[in-house]
py3Dmol code that shows the C-alpha trace and the ligand (Angstrom):
import py3Dmol

protein = """\
ATOM      1  CA  MET A   1      32.300  10.235  24.502  1.00  0.00           C
ATOM      2  CA  PHE A   2      33.073   8.293  21.342  1.00  0.00           C
ATOM      3  CA  LEU A   3      29.681   6.557  21.597  1.00  0.00           C
ATOM      4  CA  ALA A   4      27.929   9.891  21.949  1.00  0.00           C
ATOM      5  CA  LEU A   5      29.719  11.177  18.843  1.00  0.00           C
ATOM      6  CA  VAL A   6      28.671   8.077  16.835  1.00  0.00           C
ATOM      7  CA  ALA A   7      25.052   8.369  18.087  1.00  0.00           C
ATOM      8  CA  ALA A   8      24.950  12.071  17.045  1.00  0.00           C
ATOM      9  CA  LEU A   9      26.403  11.338  13.540  1.00  0.00           C
ATOM     10  CA  VAL A  10      23.926   8.418  12.983  1.00  0.00           C
ATOM     11  CA  SER A  11      20.908  10.514  14.115  1.00  0.00           C
ATOM     12  CA  GLN A  12      22.104  13.342  11.845  1.00  0.00           C
ATOM     13  CA  SER A  13      22.548  11.174   8.795  1.00  0.00           C
ATOM     14  CA  VAL A  14      19.104   9.680   9.489  1.00  0.00           C
ATOM     15  CA  PHE A  15      17.687  13.230   9.519  1.00  0.00           C
ATOM     16  CA  ILE A  16      19.497  14.146   6.346  1.00  0.00           C
ATOM     17  CA  ALA A  17      18.284  10.979   4.567  1.00  0.00           C
ATOM     18  CA  ARG A  18      14.703  11.759   5.632  1.00  0.00           C
ATOM     19  CA  ALA A  19      14.901  15.403   4.506  1.00  0.00           C
ATOM     20  CA  HIS A  20      16.466  14.326   1.213  1.00  0.00           C
ATOM     21  CA  ARG A  21      13.640  11.826   0.557  1.00  0.00           C
ATOM     22  CA  LYS A  22      11.031  14.378   1.472  1.00  0.00           C
ATOM     23  CA  SER A  23      12.244  16.939  -1.027  1.00  0.00           C
ATOM     24  CA  HIS A  24      12.976  14.641  -3.868  1.00  0.00           C
ATOM     25  CA  GLU A  25      11.115  11.314  -3.608  1.00  0.00           C
ATOM     26  CA  PRO A  26       7.939  11.288  -1.519  1.00  0.00           C
ATOM     27  CA  MET A  27       7.382   7.655  -1.738  1.00  0.00           C
ATOM     28  CA  PRO A  28       9.744   4.970  -0.504  1.00  0.00           C
ATOM     29  CA  TYR A  29       8.722   2.945  -3.424  1.00  0.00           C
ATOM     30  CA  ASN A  30      11.405   1.841  -5.884  1.00  0.00           C
ATOM     31  CA  PRO A  31       9.753  -0.195  -8.599  1.00  0.00           C
ATOM     32  CA  SER A  32      11.684  -3.068  -9.987  1.00  0.00           C
ATOM     33  CA  PRO A  33      12.673  -2.711 -13.692  1.00  0.00           C
ATOM     34  CA  GLU A  34       9.756  -5.122 -14.507  1.00  0.00           C
ATOM     35  CA  ALA A  35       7.280  -3.062 -12.452  1.00  0.00           C
ATOM     36  CA  GLN A  36       8.544   0.249 -14.042  1.00  0.00           C
ATOM     37  CA  LYS A  37       7.712  -1.198 -17.471  1.00  0.00           C
ATOM     38  CA  TYR A  38       4.087  -1.735 -16.405  1.00  0.00           C
ATOM     39  CA  ILE A  39       4.009   1.723 -14.855  1.00  0.00           C
ATOM     40  CA  ASP A  40       5.230   3.259 -18.145  1.00  0.00           C
ATOM     41  CA  ARG A  41       2.656   1.171 -20.065  1.00  0.00           C
ATOM     42  CA  LEU A  42      -0.051   2.389 -17.789  1.00  0.00           C
ATOM     43  CA  VAL A  43       0.651   5.942 -16.976  1.00  0.00           C
ATOM     44  CA  GLY A  44       4.160   6.757 -18.438  1.00  0.00           C
ATOM     45  CA  SER A  45       4.841   9.264 -21.194  1.00  0.00           C
ATOM     46  CA  GLY A  46       5.296   6.585 -23.911  1.00  0.00           C
ATOM     47  CA  SER A  47       3.020   6.680 -26.908  1.00  0.00           C
ATOM     48  CA  ALA A  48       1.203   3.443 -26.130  1.00  0.00           C
ATOM     49  CA  THR A  49       0.015   4.152 -22.656  1.00  0.00           C
ATOM     50  CA  ALA A  50      -3.493   3.232 -21.469  1.00  0.00           C
ATOM     51  CA  PHE A  51      -4.324   6.831 -21.104  1.00  0.00           C
ATOM     52  CA  SER A  52      -3.307   7.764 -24.615  1.00  0.00           C
ATOM     53  CA  GLU A  53      -5.568   4.990 -25.955  1.00  0.00           C
ATOM     54  CA  GLY A  54      -8.421   6.910 -24.241  1.00  0.00           C
ATOM     55  CA  ARG A  55      -9.194   4.198 -21.537  1.00  0.00           C
ATOM     56  CA  SER A  56      -9.719   5.297 -18.020  1.00  0.00           C
ATOM     57  CA  MET A  57      -8.185   3.794 -14.882  1.00  0.00           C
ATOM     58  CA  PRO A  58     -10.541   2.102 -12.260  1.00  0.00           C
ATOM     59  CA  ARG A  59     -11.494   4.605  -9.632  1.00  0.00           C
ATOM     60  CA  HIS A  60     -11.916   1.861  -7.031  1.00  0.00           C
ATOM     61  CA  VAL A  61     -10.155  -1.464  -6.788  1.00  0.00           C
ATOM     62  CA  ALA A  62     -11.422  -4.055  -4.201  1.00  0.00           C
ATOM     63  CA  ILE A  63      -9.308  -7.039  -3.314  1.00  0.00           C
ATOM     64  CA  ILE A  64     -10.195 -10.482  -1.746  1.00  0.00           C
ATOM     65  CA  MET A  65      -6.816 -11.387  -0.261  1.00  0.00           C
ATOM     66  CA  ASP A  66      -6.899 -15.109  -0.232  1.00  0.00           C
ATOM     67  CA  GLY A  67      -4.303 -17.971   0.076  1.00  0.00           C
ATOM     68  CA  ASN A  68      -2.375 -16.968   3.224  1.00  0.00           C
ATOM     69  CA  GLY A  69      -3.038 -20.322   4.931  1.00  0.00           C
ATOM     70  CA  ARG A  70      -2.034 -22.374   1.842  1.00  0.00           C
ATOM     71  CA  TRP A  71       1.085 -20.261   1.422  1.00  0.00           C
ATOM     72  CA  ALA A  72       2.167 -20.997   4.934  1.00  0.00           C
ATOM     73  CA  GLN A  73       1.262 -24.656   4.671  1.00  0.00           C
ATOM     74  CA  GLU A  74       3.370 -25.026   1.562  1.00  0.00           C
ATOM     75  CA  ARG A  75       6.306 -23.851   3.587  1.00  0.00           C
ATOM     76  CA  GLY A  76       5.515 -25.991   6.624  1.00  0.00           C
ATOM     77  CA  LEU A  77       4.846 -22.757   8.651  1.00  0.00           C
ATOM     78  CA  PRO A  78       1.919 -21.908  11.044  1.00  0.00           C
ATOM     79  CA  ARG A  79      -0.947 -20.140   9.376  1.00  0.00           C
ATOM     80  CA  ILE A  80      -0.129 -16.859  10.954  1.00  0.00           C
ATOM     81  CA  GLU A  81       3.150 -16.639   9.082  1.00  0.00           C
ATOM     82  CA  GLY A  82       0.952 -16.558   5.897  1.00  0.00           C
ATOM     83  CA  HIS A  83      -0.936 -13.567   7.326  1.00  0.00           C
ATOM     84  CA  ARG A  84       2.387 -11.942   8.319  1.00  0.00           C
ATOM     85  CA  GLY A  85       3.648 -12.494   4.644  1.00  0.00           C
ATOM     86  CA  GLY A  86       0.380 -11.023   3.482  1.00  0.00           C
ATOM     87  CA  ILE A  87       1.306  -7.673   5.034  1.00  0.00           C
ATOM     88  CA  ASP A  88       4.196  -7.235   2.571  1.00  0.00           C
ATOM     89  CA  ALA A  89       1.693  -7.829  -0.255  1.00  0.00           C
ATOM     90  CA  VAL A  90      -0.675  -5.156   1.253  1.00  0.00           C
ATOM     91  CA  ARG A  91       2.239  -2.611   1.253  1.00  0.00           C
ATOM     92  CA  SER A  92       3.355  -3.433  -2.216  1.00  0.00           C
ATOM     93  CA  VAL A  93      -0.210  -3.138  -3.633  1.00  0.00           C
ATOM     94  CA  ALA A  94      -1.019   0.123  -1.761  1.00  0.00           C
ATOM     95  CA  ARG A  95       2.078   1.653  -3.224  1.00  0.00           C
ATOM     96  CA  ALA A  96       1.258   0.505  -6.687  1.00  0.00           C
ATOM     97  CA  CYS A  97      -2.288   1.779  -6.368  1.00  0.00           C
ATOM     98  CA  ARG A  98      -0.975   5.133  -5.282  1.00  0.00           C
ATOM     99  CA  LYS A  99       1.537   5.160  -8.141  1.00  0.00           C
ATOM    100  CA  LEU A 100      -1.391   4.834 -10.570  1.00  0.00           C
ATOM    101  CA  ASP A 101      -3.326   7.535  -8.897  1.00  0.00           C
ATOM    102  CA  ILE A 102      -6.235   5.209  -8.196  1.00  0.00           C
ATOM    103  CA  PRO A 103      -8.168   7.013  -5.502  1.00  0.00           C
ATOM    104  CA  TYR A 104      -9.852   3.943  -3.648  1.00  0.00           C
ATOM    105  CA  LEU A 105      -8.408   0.637  -2.626  1.00  0.00           C
ATOM    106  CA  THR A 106     -10.495  -1.641  -0.326  1.00  0.00           C
ATOM    107  CA  LEU A 107      -9.011  -4.853   1.068  1.00  0.00           C
ATOM    108  CA  TYR A 108     -10.973  -7.693   2.585  1.00  0.00           C
ATOM    109  CA  ALA A 109      -8.845  -8.110   5.682  1.00  0.00           C
ATOM    110  CA  PHE A 110     -11.285 -10.018   8.028  1.00  0.00           C
ATOM    111  CA  SER A 111     -14.813 -11.295   7.262  1.00  0.00           C
ATOM    112  CA  THR A 112     -17.704 -11.893   9.723  1.00  0.00           C
ATOM    113  CA  GLU A 113     -17.133 -15.620   8.984  1.00  0.00           C
ATOM    114  CA  ASN A 114     -13.494 -15.357  10.084  1.00  0.00           C
ATOM    115  CA  TRP A 115     -14.523 -15.045  13.738  1.00  0.00           C
ATOM    116  CA  ARG A 116     -15.136 -18.810  13.528  1.00  0.00           C
ATOM    117  CA  ARG A 117     -11.357 -19.397  13.151  1.00  0.00           C
ATOM    118  CA  PRO A 118      -9.272 -20.720  16.025  1.00  0.00           C
ATOM    119  CA  ARG A 119      -8.973 -18.099  18.776  1.00  0.00           C
ATOM    120  CA  THR A 120      -5.154 -18.094  18.527  1.00  0.00           C
ATOM    121  CA  GLU A 121      -5.316 -17.275  14.824  1.00  0.00           C
ATOM    122  CA  VAL A 122      -7.844 -14.516  15.336  1.00  0.00           C
ATOM    123  CA  ALA A 123      -5.784 -13.118  18.137  1.00  0.00           C
ATOM    124  CA  ALA A 124      -2.561 -13.153  16.171  1.00  0.00           C
ATOM    125  CA  LEU A 125      -4.317 -11.533  13.163  1.00  0.00           C
ATOM    126  CA  MET A 126      -5.684  -8.697  15.356  1.00  0.00           C
ATOM    127  CA  LYS A 127      -2.129  -8.003  16.679  1.00  0.00           C
ATOM    128  CA  LEU A 128      -0.781  -7.960  13.181  1.00  0.00           C
ATOM    129  CA  LEU A 129      -3.481  -5.546  12.222  1.00  0.00           C
ATOM    130  CA  ARG A 130      -2.907  -3.229  15.129  1.00  0.00           C
ATOM    131  CA  ASP A 131       0.957  -3.227  14.446  1.00  0.00           C
ATOM    132  CA  PHE A 132       0.277  -2.534  10.711  1.00  0.00           C
ATOM    133  CA  LEU A 133      -2.044   0.370  11.567  1.00  0.00           C
ATOM    134  CA  ARG A 134       0.629   1.834  13.841  1.00  0.00           C
ATOM    135  CA  LYS A 135       3.675   1.381  11.620  1.00  0.00           C
ATOM    136  CA  GLU A 136       2.132   2.585   8.357  1.00  0.00           C
ATOM    137  CA  ILE A 137       1.158   6.137   9.703  1.00  0.00           C
ATOM    138  CA  PRO A 138       4.309   7.934   8.435  1.00  0.00           C
ATOM    139  CA  GLU A 139       4.147   6.513   4.956  1.00  0.00           C
ATOM    140  CA  MET A 140       0.541   7.109   4.709  1.00  0.00           C
ATOM    141  CA  VAL A 141       0.819  10.663   5.771  1.00  0.00           C
ATOM    142  CA  GLU A 142       3.719  11.332   3.449  1.00  0.00           C
ATOM    143  CA  ASN A 143       1.845   9.907   0.504  1.00  0.00           C
ATOM    144  CA  GLU A 144      -1.562  11.547   1.451  1.00  0.00           C
ATOM    145  CA  ILE A 145      -3.301   8.264   1.945  1.00  0.00           C
ATOM    146  CA  ARG A 146      -6.140   8.179   4.496  1.00  0.00           C
ATOM    147  CA  LEU A 147      -7.379   5.118   6.313  1.00  0.00           C
ATOM    148  CA  ALA A 148     -10.992   4.010   6.272  1.00  0.00           C
ATOM    149  CA  ALA A 149     -12.563   0.973   7.797  1.00  0.00           C
ATOM    150  CA  ILE A 150     -15.862  -0.737   6.932  1.00  0.00           C
ATOM    151  CA  GLY A 151     -17.601  -3.506   8.904  1.00  0.00           C
ATOM    152  CA  ASP A 152     -18.919  -4.362  12.316  1.00  0.00           C
ATOM    153  CA  LEU A 153     -16.024  -2.528  13.867  1.00  0.00           C
ATOM    154  CA  LYS A 154     -17.504  -2.724  17.420  1.00  0.00           C
ATOM    155  CA  ARG A 155     -16.724  -6.429  17.456  1.00  0.00           C
ATOM    156  CA  LEU A 156     -12.968  -5.781  17.093  1.00  0.00           C
ATOM    157  CA  PRO A 157     -10.820  -5.915  20.160  1.00  0.00           C
ATOM    158  CA  VAL A 158     -10.723  -2.493  21.931  1.00  0.00           C
ATOM    159  CA  TYR A 159      -6.951  -2.117  21.325  1.00  0.00           C
ATOM    160  CA  VAL A 160      -7.520  -2.526  17.658  1.00  0.00           C
ATOM    161  CA  GLN A 161     -10.400  -0.019  17.700  1.00  0.00           C
ATOM    162  CA  HIS A 162      -8.132   2.521  19.521  1.00  0.00           C
ATOM    163  CA  GLN A 163      -5.331   2.141  17.034  1.00  0.00           C
ATOM    164  CA  MET A 164      -7.689   2.427  14.121  1.00  0.00           C
ATOM    165  CA  GLU A 165      -9.017   5.556  15.502  1.00  0.00           C
ATOM    166  CA  LYS A 166      -5.526   6.984  15.988  1.00  0.00           C
ATOM    167  CA  THR A 167      -4.479   6.043  12.394  1.00  0.00           C
ATOM    168  CA  ARG A 168      -7.751   7.400  11.000  1.00  0.00           C
ATOM    169  CA  LYS A 169      -7.245  10.754  12.693  1.00  0.00           C
ATOM    170  CA  ALA A 170      -3.507  10.945  11.828  1.00  0.00           C
ATOM    171  CA  THR A 171      -4.237  10.198   8.089  1.00  0.00           C
ATOM    172  CA  ALA A 172      -7.545  12.026   7.737  1.00  0.00           C
ATOM    173  CA  GLU A 173      -6.140  14.779   5.612  1.00  0.00           C
ATOM    174  CA  GLY A 174      -4.904  12.354   2.983  1.00  0.00           C
ATOM    175  CA  LYS A 175      -6.572  13.383  -0.205  1.00  0.00           C
ATOM    176  CA  LYS A 176      -4.885  11.264  -2.911  1.00  0.00           C
ATOM    177  CA  MET A 177      -6.022   7.803  -1.945  1.00  0.00           C
ATOM    178  CA  GLN A 178      -8.236   5.938   0.515  1.00  0.00           C
ATOM    179  CA  LEU A 179      -6.835   2.699   1.896  1.00  0.00           C
ATOM    180  CA  GLY A 180     -10.022   0.995   3.085  1.00  0.00           C
ATOM    181  CA  LEU A 181     -10.000  -2.157   5.221  1.00  0.00           C
ATOM    182  CA  ALA A 182     -13.048  -4.426   5.478  1.00  0.00           C
ATOM    183  CA  LEU A 183     -12.904  -5.744   8.939  1.00  0.00           C
ATOM    184  CA  SER A 184     -15.459  -7.979  10.600  1.00  0.00           C
ATOM    185  CA  TYR A 185     -17.230  -7.258   7.306  1.00  0.00           C
ATOM    186  CA  GLY A 186     -19.976  -9.206   5.707  1.00  0.00           C
ATOM    187  CA  SER A 187     -22.099  -7.960   2.844  1.00  0.00           C
ATOM    188  CA  ARG A 188     -25.283  -9.612   3.818  1.00  0.00           C
ATOM    189  CA  ASP A 189     -24.977  -8.051   7.352  1.00  0.00           C
ATOM    190  CA  GLU A 190     -24.290  -4.662   5.761  1.00  0.00           C
ATOM    191  CA  ILE A 191     -27.357  -4.890   3.533  1.00  0.00           C
ATOM    192  CA  THR A 192     -29.560  -6.149   6.377  1.00  0.00           C
ATOM    193  CA  ASN A 193     -28.446  -3.157   8.478  1.00  0.00           C
ATOM    194  CA  ALA A 194     -29.313  -0.802   5.677  1.00  0.00           C
ATOM    195  CA  VAL A 195     -32.771  -2.323   5.375  1.00  0.00           C
ATOM    196  CA  LYS A 196     -33.293  -1.819   9.231  1.00  0.00           C
ATOM    197  CA  ARG A 197     -32.160   1.753   9.023  1.00  0.00           C
ATOM    198  CA  ILE A 198     -34.281   2.603   6.053  1.00  0.00           C
ATOM    199  CA  SER A 199     -37.349   0.854   7.695  1.00  0.00           C
ATOM    200  CA  GLN A 200     -36.797   2.928  10.797  1.00  0.00           C
ATOM    201  CA  LYS A 201     -36.888   6.160   8.713  1.00  0.00           C
ATOM    202  CA  VAL A 202     -40.068   5.044   7.048  1.00  0.00           C
ATOM    203  CA  LYS A 203     -41.574   4.236  10.461  1.00  0.00           C
ATOM    204  CA  GLN A 204     -40.607   7.627  11.809  1.00  0.00           C
ATOM    205  CA  GLY A 205     -42.083   9.273   8.645  1.00  0.00           C
ATOM    206  CA  THR A 206     -38.846  10.837   7.496  1.00  0.00           C
ATOM    207  CA  LEU A 207     -38.714   8.773   4.333  1.00  0.00           C
ATOM    208  CA  LYS A 208     -41.500   7.725   1.975  1.00  0.00           C
ATOM    209  CA  ILE A 209     -41.526   4.147   0.625  1.00  0.00           C
ATOM    210  CA  SER A 210     -41.904   5.535  -2.867  1.00  0.00           C
ATOM    211  CA  ASP A 211     -38.666   7.509  -2.458  1.00  0.00           C
ATOM    212  CA  ILE A 212     -36.598   4.353  -1.837  1.00  0.00           C
ATOM    213  CA  ASP A 213     -34.443   3.708  -4.811  1.00  0.00           C
ATOM    214  CA  CYS A 214     -30.939   2.277  -5.451  1.00  0.00           C
ATOM    215  CA  GLN A 215     -29.277   5.415  -4.396  1.00  0.00           C
ATOM    216  CA  VAL A 216     -31.057   5.436  -1.041  1.00  0.00           C
ATOM    217  CA  VAL A 217     -29.905   1.842  -0.502  1.00  0.00           C
ATOM    218  CA  SER A 218     -26.275   2.659  -1.424  1.00  0.00           C
ATOM    219  CA  ASP A 219     -26.451   5.703   0.930  1.00  0.00           C
ATOM    220  CA  HIS A 220     -27.111   3.360   3.852  1.00  0.00           C
ATOM    221  CA  LEU A 221     -24.253   0.969   3.242  1.00  0.00           C
ATOM    222  CA  TYR A 222     -20.847   1.259   4.911  1.00  0.00           C
ATOM    223  CA  THR A 223     -19.577   2.418   1.545  1.00  0.00           C
ATOM    224  CA  ALA A 224     -21.977   5.336   1.239  1.00  0.00           C
ATOM    225  CA  ALA A 225     -19.195   7.892   0.507  1.00  0.00           C
ATOM    226  CA  MET A 226     -17.309   5.751  -1.942  1.00  0.00           C
ATOM    227  CA  PRO A 227     -17.727   5.022  -5.713  1.00  0.00           C
ATOM    228  CA  ASP A 228     -18.614   1.347  -6.416  1.00  0.00           C
ATOM    229  CA  PRO A 229     -15.540  -0.796  -7.247  1.00  0.00           C
ATOM    230  CA  ASP A 230     -14.638  -1.009 -10.887  1.00  0.00           C
ATOM    231  CA  LEU A 231     -12.337  -3.828 -10.443  1.00  0.00           C
ATOM    232  CA  LEU A 232     -12.479  -6.789  -8.023  1.00  0.00           C
ATOM    233  CA  ILE A 233      -9.306  -8.917  -7.670  1.00  0.00           C
ATOM    234  CA  ARG A 234      -9.303 -12.314  -5.990  1.00  0.00           C
ATOM    235  CA  THR A 235      -6.079 -14.212  -5.356  1.00  0.00           C
ATOM    236  CA  SER A 236      -5.450 -17.968  -4.932  1.00  0.00           C
ATOM    237  CA  GLY A 237      -7.542 -18.960  -7.909  1.00  0.00           C
ATOM    238  CA  GLU A 238     -10.911 -19.343  -6.135  1.00  0.00           C
ATOM    239  CA  PHE A 239     -13.970 -18.276  -8.166  1.00  0.00           C
ATOM    240  CA  ARG A 240     -16.211 -16.911  -5.365  1.00  0.00           C
ATOM    241  CA  VAL A 241     -17.158 -13.521  -4.064  1.00  0.00           C
ATOM    242  CA  SER A 242     -17.409 -14.687  -0.432  1.00  0.00           C
ATOM    243  CA  ASN A 243     -19.913 -12.114   0.981  1.00  0.00           C
ATOM    244  CA  TYR A 244     -17.746  -9.193  -0.086  1.00  0.00           C
ATOM    245  CA  LEU A 245     -19.393  -5.856  -1.334  1.00  0.00           C
ATOM    246  CA  LEU A 246     -22.187  -7.857  -3.099  1.00  0.00           C
ATOM    247  CA  TRP A 247     -24.309  -4.769  -3.747  1.00  0.00           C
ATOM    248  CA  GLN A 248     -21.414  -2.683  -4.791  1.00  0.00           C
ATOM    249  CA  ILE A 249     -19.705  -5.022  -7.330  1.00  0.00           C
ATOM    250  CA  ALA A 250     -22.804  -5.237  -9.550  1.00  0.00           C
ATOM    251  CA  TYR A 251     -20.851  -3.969 -12.578  1.00  0.00           C
ATOM    252  CA  ALA A 252     -17.254  -4.562 -11.370  1.00  0.00           C
ATOM    253  CA  GLU A 253     -14.836  -6.402 -13.683  1.00  0.00           C
ATOM    254  CA  ILE A 254     -13.485  -9.505 -11.878  1.00  0.00           C
ATOM    255  CA  HIS A 255      -9.787 -10.541 -12.135  1.00  0.00           C
ATOM    256  CA  ILE A 256      -8.858 -13.813 -10.560  1.00  0.00           C
ATOM    257  CA  THR A 257      -5.304 -14.878 -10.213  1.00  0.00           C
ATOM    258  CA  LYS A 258      -3.730 -18.106  -8.928  1.00  0.00           C
ATOM    259  CA  VAL A 259      -1.066 -16.227  -7.127  1.00  0.00           C
ATOM    260  CA  LEU A 260      -1.429 -16.741  -3.315  1.00  0.00           C
ATOM    261  CA  TRP A 261      -1.815 -13.410  -1.498  1.00  0.00           C
ATOM    262  CA  PRO A 262       1.518 -13.377   0.286  1.00  0.00           C
ATOM    263  CA  ASP A 263       3.228 -13.629  -3.166  1.00  0.00           C
ATOM    264  CA  PHE A 264       1.058 -10.904  -4.706  1.00  0.00           C
ATOM    265  CA  ARG A 265       3.049  -7.790  -5.579  1.00  0.00           C
ATOM    266  CA  ASP A 266       2.844  -4.531  -7.440  1.00  0.00           C
ATOM    267  CA  VAL A 267       3.527  -6.294 -10.819  1.00  0.00           C
ATOM    268  CA  ASP A 268       0.532  -8.515 -10.258  1.00  0.00           C
ATOM    269  CA  PHE A 269      -1.636  -5.456  -9.486  1.00  0.00           C
ATOM    270  CA  TYR A 270      -0.426  -3.786 -12.675  1.00  0.00           C
ATOM    271  CA  GLN A 271      -1.318  -6.977 -14.614  1.00  0.00           C
ATOM    272  CA  ALA A 272      -4.847  -6.920 -13.101  1.00  0.00           C
ATOM    273  CA  VAL A 273      -5.314  -3.254 -14.095  1.00  0.00           C
ATOM    274  CA  LEU A 274      -4.153  -3.995 -17.625  1.00  0.00           C
ATOM    275  CA  ASP A 275      -6.621  -6.803 -17.697  1.00  0.00           C
ATOM    276  CA  TYR A 276      -9.228  -4.481 -16.547  1.00  0.00           C
ATOM    277  CA  LEU A 277      -8.366  -1.902 -19.322  1.00  0.00           C
ATOM    278  CA  ASP A 278      -8.854  -4.588 -21.867  1.00  0.00           C
ATOM    279  CA  ARG A 279     -12.438  -5.320 -20.872  1.00  0.00           C
ATOM    280  CA  ASP A 280     -15.358  -3.950 -22.754  1.00  0.00           C
ATOM    281  CA  ARG A 281     -17.517  -2.399 -20.084  1.00  0.00           C
ATOM    282  CA  ARG A 282     -21.127  -1.981 -21.293  1.00  0.00           C
ATOM    283  CA  PHE A 283     -23.057  -1.725 -18.025  1.00  0.00           C
ATOM    284  CA  GLY A 284     -25.897  -3.698 -19.633  1.00  0.00           C
ATOM    285  CA  GLY A 285     -25.896  -1.411 -22.729  1.00  0.00           C
ATOM    286  CA  VAL A 286     -24.379  -2.131 -26.194  1.00  0.00           C
ATOM    287  CA  GLN A 287     -21.742   0.462 -26.681  1.00  0.00           C
ATOM    288  CA  SER A 288     -18.347  -0.842 -27.284  1.00  0.00           C
ATOM    289  CA  LYS A 289     -14.926   0.781 -26.660  1.00  0.00           C
TER     290      LYS A 289
END
"""
ligand_1 = """\
24
FPP
C -7.417 -15.228 3.667
O -6.470 -16.272 3.632
C -6.882 -13.983 4.416
C -7.340 -13.680 5.554
C -8.464 -14.159 6.214
C -6.760 -12.452 6.292
C -6.057 -11.471 5.444
C -5.120 -10.739 6.322
C -3.929 -10.208 5.928
C -3.455 -10.123 4.526
C -2.926 -9.675 6.978
C -3.449 -8.458 7.686
C -4.053 -7.472 6.928
C -3.780 -6.235 6.967
C -4.536 -5.171 6.146
C -2.710 -5.628 7.808
P -6.677 -17.697 4.313
O -6.117 -17.657 5.638
O -8.238 -17.897 4.112
O -5.976 -18.598 3.262
P -6.368 -20.071 2.879
O -7.595 -19.980 2.075
O -5.183 -20.492 2.042
O -6.462 -20.886 4.120
"""
view = py3Dmol.view(width=600, height=400)
view.addModel(protein, "pdb")
view.setStyle({"model": 0}, {"cartoon": {"style": "trace"}})
view.addModel(ligand_1, "xyz")
view.setStyle({"model": 1}, {"stick": {}})
view.zoomTo()
view.show()
């Protein structure tokens, strides 16, 4: 009887806490005082915000999440613990991105080359991915974030494909931000597939060679419905683009940080955006900000 009473009280207080959060604070994101300073600087009401200086936020941020293995190694842990730690970074960055109202975030979670890793590491990564996709649904729905995935998704284990489809459907109405995961993704494969599909249309007579332009190529990539990334972030200090969105990053600003991915947090993301806002983007022209 006593236990039943306790259980009822606990479930009621959980319900009240949820209802309270829903009406007052849609996002379970409590920025640290340091993060809040960055937010104020970027979008707050202060006089020196990036907006008031007439600069515009990136519409699409793409990230190469690197350094999980080294992070684990530094701590004498198995590599998979680095990937597990990387999930906290994913959460923190997604919240920061949403806070800045940036509509597209695309994370390089698994490359076509990553299939060459030991089977145990690949299997553990796939399970982490499935669990992440399952657990994040409520927060994504609450914050109007939809899931998208790009890559050769048919190569993923069926249980990951199923969960992905469930999460995609559950979050499909999210209009504020797209959280994109590049999985079994390789840019050269993506471009090669686009060439094949375009050639097929030419062969069938539905497309003329003279009509093939950059837009036609873009329209045949996995990212057809997305704007090109404005900002590419790579962690762990490596200066490479590693077969990631090669066509799409033609004019992206690149921010490289030595921080290893599992240590990357909202504050690091805000710093990258500030760095981006400081760049003089000319797109091959001469105008200056
Ligand atoms: C690169 O670090 C990272 C990966 C290959 C996987 C990234 C995966 C995650 C962050 C976790 C799962 C992701 C989601 C979205 C749930 P590395 O292993 O190559 O590191 P190293 O260069 O130090 O060895």
